[in-house]
Residue frames relative to the residue before (quaternion, step in Angstrom):
aa qw qx qy qz dx dy dz
M 1.0000 0.0000 0.0000 0.0000 0.00 0.00 0.00
S 0.2848 -0.7797 0.5357 0.1549 3.65 -0.69 0.87
Y 0.3468 -0.6892 0.5697 0.2831 3.49 -1.13 0.41
S 0.0347 -0.7704 0.6349 0.0468 3.39 -1.38 0.45
A 0.6668 -0.5440 0.3495 0.3705 3.51 -1.31 0.55
K 0.6040 0.5707 -0.3122 0.4604 3.51 1.26 -0.86
Q 0.6648 0.4872 -0.3248 0.4639 3.59 0.91 -0.66
Y 0.6137 0.5608 -0.3121 0.4599 3.49 1.02 -0.81
R 0.6294 0.5561 -0.2800 0.4650 3.54 1.06 -1.10
E 0.6741 0.5093 -0.2487 0.4736 3.51 0.94 -1.09
D 0.6873 0.4636 -0.3019 0.4707 3.66 0.88 -0.90
L 0.6452 0.5065 -0.2822 0.4976 3.61 1.13 -0.95
A 0.5995 0.5642 -0.3412 0.4537 3.71 0.94 -0.75
T 0.7259 0.4921 -0.2318 0.4210 3.38 0.78 -1.27
A 0.6110 0.5516 -0.2959 0.4846 3.46 1.32 -0.76
L 0.6664 0.5100 -0.3058 0.4498 3.46 0.89 -1.01
Y 0.6383 0.5239 -0.3303 0.4571 3.59 0.95 -0.83
M 0.6112 0.5174 -0.3460 0.4888 3.56 1.13 -0.68
A 0.6804 0.5052 -0.2922 0.4433 3.61 0.90 -0.76
V 0.5629 0.5280 -0.3704 0.5168 3.52 1.22 -0.42
G 0.7068 0.4853 -0.2958 0.4213 3.51 0.68 -1.05
L 0.6007 0.5485 -0.3129 0.4903 3.62 1.22 -0.78
S 0.6252 0.5445 -0.3185 0.4595 3.48 0.97 -0.92
F 0.7056 0.4579 -0.2879 0.4579 3.63 0.83 -0.91
I 0.6186 0.5152 -0.3695 0.4640 3.52 1.12 -0.49
A 0.6363 0.5185 -0.2829 0.4962 3.48 1.10 -0.82
A 0.5719 0.6441 -0.3337 0.3831 3.56 1.17 -0.47
I 0.5623 0.6352 -0.3166 0.4245 3.42 1.34 -0.76
P 0.7159 0.4300 -0.2495 0.4902 3.58 0.53 -1.14
L 0.6803 0.5478 -0.2626 0.4101 3.49 0.97 -1.00
A 0.6488 0.5009 -0.3017 0.4870 3.37 1.25 -0.77
L 0.5578 0.5880 -0.3318 0.4827 3.59 1.30 -0.66
L 0.7286 0.4552 -0.2778 0.4298 3.40 0.80 -0.97
G 0.5586 0.5785 -0.3415 0.4865 3.56 1.33 -0.57
I 0.6240 0.5513 -0.2832 0.4759 3.59 0.95 -0.97
A 0.6901 0.4700 -0.2752 0.4766 3.51 0.82 -1.07
N 0.6561 0.5281 -0.3180 0.4354 3.52 0.96 -0.65
F 0.6185 0.5683 -0.2708 0.4703 3.37 1.29 -0.94
V 0.6728 0.4748 -0.2902 0.4875 3.58 0.84 -1.03
D 0.6256 0.4996 -0.3505 0.4859 3.64 0.94 -0.68
L 0.6256 0.5055 -0.3573 0.4748 3.69 0.84 -0.82
V 0.6843 0.4664 -0.3060 0.4698 3.66 0.74 -0.97
R 0.7159 0.4280 -0.2432 0.4951 3.74 0.87 -0.70
Q 0.3816 -0.7386 0.4669 0.3014 3.53 1.35 0.01
R 0.4190 0.6792 -0.4884 0.3530 3.54 0.86 0.84
P 0.6245 -0.5018 0.3880 0.4557 3.77 -1.11 0.30
L 0.4495 -0.6970 0.4698 0.3023 3.54 -0.92 0.87
E 0.6432 -0.4961 0.4419 0.3808 3.60 -1.37 0.49
V 0.7705 -0.0183 0.1560 0.6178 3.36 0.84 -1.37
P 0.4991 -0.6234 0.4867 0.3541 3.73 -0.93 0.82
W 0.5793 -0.6275 0.4019 0.3305 3.44 -1.05 0.82
L 0.6463 0.4753 -0.3926 0.4497 3.74 0.81 -0.48
T 0.6094 0.5136 -0.3795 0.4698 3.66 1.11 -0.54
Y 0.6424 0.5249 -0.3302 0.4503 3.58 1.01 -0.72
L 0.6416 0.5036 -0.3138 0.4861 3.56 1.10 -0.69
A 0.6202 0.5367 -0.3295 0.4677 3.56 1.06 -0.64
V 0.6626 0.4703 -0.3311 0.4797 3.56 0.98 -0.88
L 0.6376 0.5118 -0.3418 0.4634 3.74 0.94 -0.80
L 0.6971 0.4037 -0.3220 0.4973 3.69 0.98 -0.26
V 0.7499 0.4509 -0.2695 0.4022 3.56 0.82 -0.76
V 0.5570 0.5712 -0.3864 0.4628 3.62 1.13 -0.57
P 0.7367 0.3780 -0.2983 0.4749 3.80 0.39 -0.83
A 0.5993 0.5492 -0.3724 0.4478 3.66 1.10 -0.56
S 0.6730 0.4913 -0.3062 0.4603 3.48 0.98 -0.86
Y 0.6545 0.4724 -0.3307 0.4890 3.68 1.00 -0.62
A 0.5817 0.5294 -0.3758 0.4900 3.66 1.19 -0.41
A 0.6689 0.4886 -0.2969 0.4752 3.62 0.83 -0.85
A 0.6470 0.4973 -0.3177 0.4829 3.58 1.07 -0.85
A 0.6426 0.5146 -0.3422 0.4530 3.58 1.05 -0.65
I 0.6434 0.5317 -0.3258 0.4441 3.56 0.96 -0.60
T 0.6718 0.4559 -0.3019 0.4997 3.53 1.06 -1.01
G 0.7119 0.4636 -0.3073 0.4288 3.62 0.76 -0.98
G 0.6299 0.5123 -0.3571 0.4618 3.64 0.99 -0.62
T 0.6575 0.5143 -0.3247 0.4448 3.55 1.02 -0.81
A 0.6180 0.5406 -0.3098 0.4794 3.60 1.13 -0.78
A 0.6162 0.5589 -0.3150 0.4568 3.46 1.00 -0.86
Y 0.6800 0.5088 -0.2603 0.4593 3.49 0.89 -1.18
L 0.6509 0.5649 -0.2523 0.4400 3.51 1.00 -1.04
L 0.7757 0.3129 -0.1719 0.5204 3.55 1.02 -0.84
R 0.2889 0.7704 -0.5307 0.2035 3.65 1.03 0.39
P 0.6064 0.5130 -0.4193 0.4397 3.81 0.93 -0.60
L 0.6493 0.5249 -0.3603 0.4160 3.68 0.80 -0.51
R 0.6340 0.6001 -0.3408 0.3490 3.70 1.04 -0.49
S 0.4403 0.6996 -0.4716 0.3071 3.54 0.97 0.47
H 0.7305 0.2248 -0.1657 0.6231 3.61 1.30 -0.15
V 0.6903 -0.5048 0.3561 0.3767 3.40 -1.34 0.38
L 0.6532 0.5382 -0.3160 0.4287 3.53 0.90 -0.73
G 0.6414 0.5165 -0.2812 0.4927 3.54 1.28 -0.54
W 0.6374 0.4664 -0.3391 0.5111 3.50 1.17 -0.57
M 0.6515 0.4967 -0.3627 0.4442 3.61 0.93 -0.60
F 0.5998 0.5450 -0.3545 0.4664 3.63 1.14 -0.67
T 0.6579 0.5188 -0.3147 0.4461 3.49 0.93 -0.97
G 0.6473 0.5351 -0.3139 0.4428 3.50 0.96 -0.90
A 0.6405 0.5125 -0.3046 0.4840 3.60 0.99 -0.97
V 0.7057 0.4389 -0.2962 0.4708 3.66 0.77 -0.82
V 0.6166 0.5442 -0.3466 0.4511 3.55 0.98 -0.69
A 0.6627 0.5013 -0.2913 0.4741 3.53 0.94 -1.10
A 0.6779 0.4659 -0.3333 0.4607 3.71 0.84 -0.73
A 0.5861 0.5242 -0.3741 0.4918 3.63 1.11 -0.55
I 0.6728 0.4976 -0.3205 0.4438 3.60 0.65 -0.90
Y 0.7771 0.3956 -0.2298 0.4322 3.52 0.55 -1.17
G 0.5663 0.5559 -0.3877 0.4689 3.57 1.35 -0.55
S 0.6203 0.5588 -0.3196 0.4482 3.59 0.92 -0.92
V 0.7186 0.4537 -0.2878 0.4414 3.53 0.76 -0.95
G 0.6395 0.5230 -0.3041 0.4744 3.59 1.12 -0.95
L 0.6134 0.5452 -0.3448 0.4556 3.61 1.03 -0.70
A 0.6566 0.5023 -0.3479 0.4422 3.54 0.87 -0.88
L 0.6560 0.5324 -0.3278 0.4227 3.56 0.98 -0.76
V 0.6488 0.4705 -0.3042 0.5149 3.50 1.31 -0.46
V 0.6654 0.5192 -0.3038 0.4420 3.58 0.88 -0.84
F 0.7489 0.2890 -0.1037 0.5873 3.52 1.17 -0.83
Y 0.0826 0.8490 -0.5135 0.0933 3.52 1.26 0.78
N 0.7838 0.1592 -0.1564 0.5795 3.53 0.83 -0.93
P 0.6494 -0.3102 -0.6936 0.0307 1.67 -1.37 2.04
V 0.5036 0.7008 -0.4403 0.2477 3.66 1.07 -0.08
G 0.7203 0.4811 -0.2495 0.4330 3.46 0.81 -1.21
A 0.5971 0.5582 -0.3262 0.4748 3.50 1.28 -0.68
L 0.6200 0.5574 -0.3245 0.4468 3.56 1.06 -0.64
F 0.7444 0.4278 -0.2061 0.4694 3.45 0.91 -1.10
L 0.7353 0.3331 -0.0837 0.5844 3.49 1.12 -0.96
E 0.1279 -0.8709 0.4709 0.0592 3.59 0.82 1.05
H 0.8185 0.2466 -0.1172 0.5055 3.65 0.58 -1.04
S 0.6369 0.5128 -0.3769 0.4352 3.73 1.03 0.52
T 0.4458 -0.6550 0.5501 0.2637 3.47 -1.16 0.56
R 0.6873 -0.4437 0.3631 0.4460 3.60 -1.28 0.28
Q 0.6985 0.4917 -0.3007 0.4242 3.61 0.80 -0.93
E 0.6265 0.5421 -0.3072 0.4682 3.47 1.23 -0.76
A 0.5716 0.5665 -0.2956 0.5147 3.61 1.24 -0.81
L 0.6910 0.4484 -0.2866 0.4892 3.73 0.75 -0.99
D 0.6864 0.5013 -0.2941 0.4372 3.63 0.92 -0.76
M 0.5816 0.6171 -0.2979 0.4384 3.38 1.28 -0.45
I 0.5632 0.6473 -0.3632 0.3631 3.59 1.06 -0.89
P 0.7264 0.4400 -0.3119 0.4259 3.65 0.40 -1.08
F 0.6209 0.5534 -0.3198 0.4539 3.65 1.13 -0.64
M 0.6680 0.5142 -0.2765 0.4615 3.59 1.07 -0.99
L 0.6478 0.5093 -0.3298 0.4607 3.51 1.20 -0.79
V 0.5916 0.5444 -0.3768 0.4601 3.63 1.06 -0.60
V 0.6902 0.4465 -0.2995 0.4843 3.57 0.79 -1.17
L 0.7872 0.3905 -0.2509 0.4060 3.78 0.58 -0.85
A 0.4843 0.6640 -0.4500 0.3494 3.67 1.18 -0.09
P 0.6734 0.5111 -0.3102 0.4348 3.48 0.93 -0.90
V 0.6004 0.5152 -0.3845 0.4757 3.60 1.18 -0.47
G 0.5689 0.5626 -0.3535 0.4846 3.61 1.10 -0.61
A 0.6669 0.4982 -0.3228 0.4503 3.55 0.76 -1.12
V 0.6605 0.5066 -0.3257 0.4483 3.69 0.94 -0.80
V 0.6165 0.5217 -0.3296 0.4889 3.58 1.11 -0.77
G 0.6302 0.5178 -0.3280 0.4766 3.68 1.07 -0.83
A 0.7036 0.4594 -0.3294 0.4305 3.53 0.77 -0.66
Y 0.5602 0.5360 -0.3640 0.5161 3.63 1.28 -0.59
M 0.6524 0.5082 -0.3517 0.4387 3.76 0.89 -0.74
W 0.6411 0.4922 -0.3125 0.4991 3.60 0.92 -0.85
W 0.6142 0.5206 -0.3466 0.4812 3.67 0.87 -0.66
R 0.6859 0.4661 -0.2987 0.4723 3.63 0.81 -0.87
K 0.6469 0.5352 -0.3252 0.4352 3.48 0.94 -0.80
R 0.6191 0.5644 -0.2759 0.4713 3.48 1.19 -0.93
Q 0.6835 0.4843 -0.2585 0.4811 3.56 1.11 -0.80
G 0.5410 -0.6495 0.3865 0.3689 3.53 1.30 -0.07
R 0.5449 0.6301 -0.3687 0.4124 3.56 1.45 0.05
P 0.6369 -0.4920 0.4268 0.4125 3.55 -1.26 0.37
V 0.4693 -0.6818 0.4740 0.3005 3.52 -0.99 0.89
W 0.7577 0.3550 -0.1990 0.5101 3.54 0.96 -0.62
């Protein structure tokens, strides 16, 4: 199987669409946090999160999903030749899941102050970094299951996404 720029654009576009969807899902609790902050401000109580921290979270979360989309889309593209069998789809799913969750986990470490510290309240930056390999091992099987599901959809003649 040969690679083409068109295939890469397709894989990358699919991954970026997923990043947009994940950002919208993440927007729900982030909007609730903003509302809670606003209510605290109006009632003159201590804020749940300082406004600058909240702004940083609003910037870092979608950016981490975009980085995850680029790494995941690139991994999916590079592993295209393996996807002729179910095991290839499962391997691709596991690698893509690791790329996505690794990117998001790394963003929490890189932007530990203030974003990572908000989400990982009782962990240090080093503990957050040390947690990434464990999370990749735990979440790669989830990606493998998703890969098997995508293989099944393709065999049924349905769109994979």
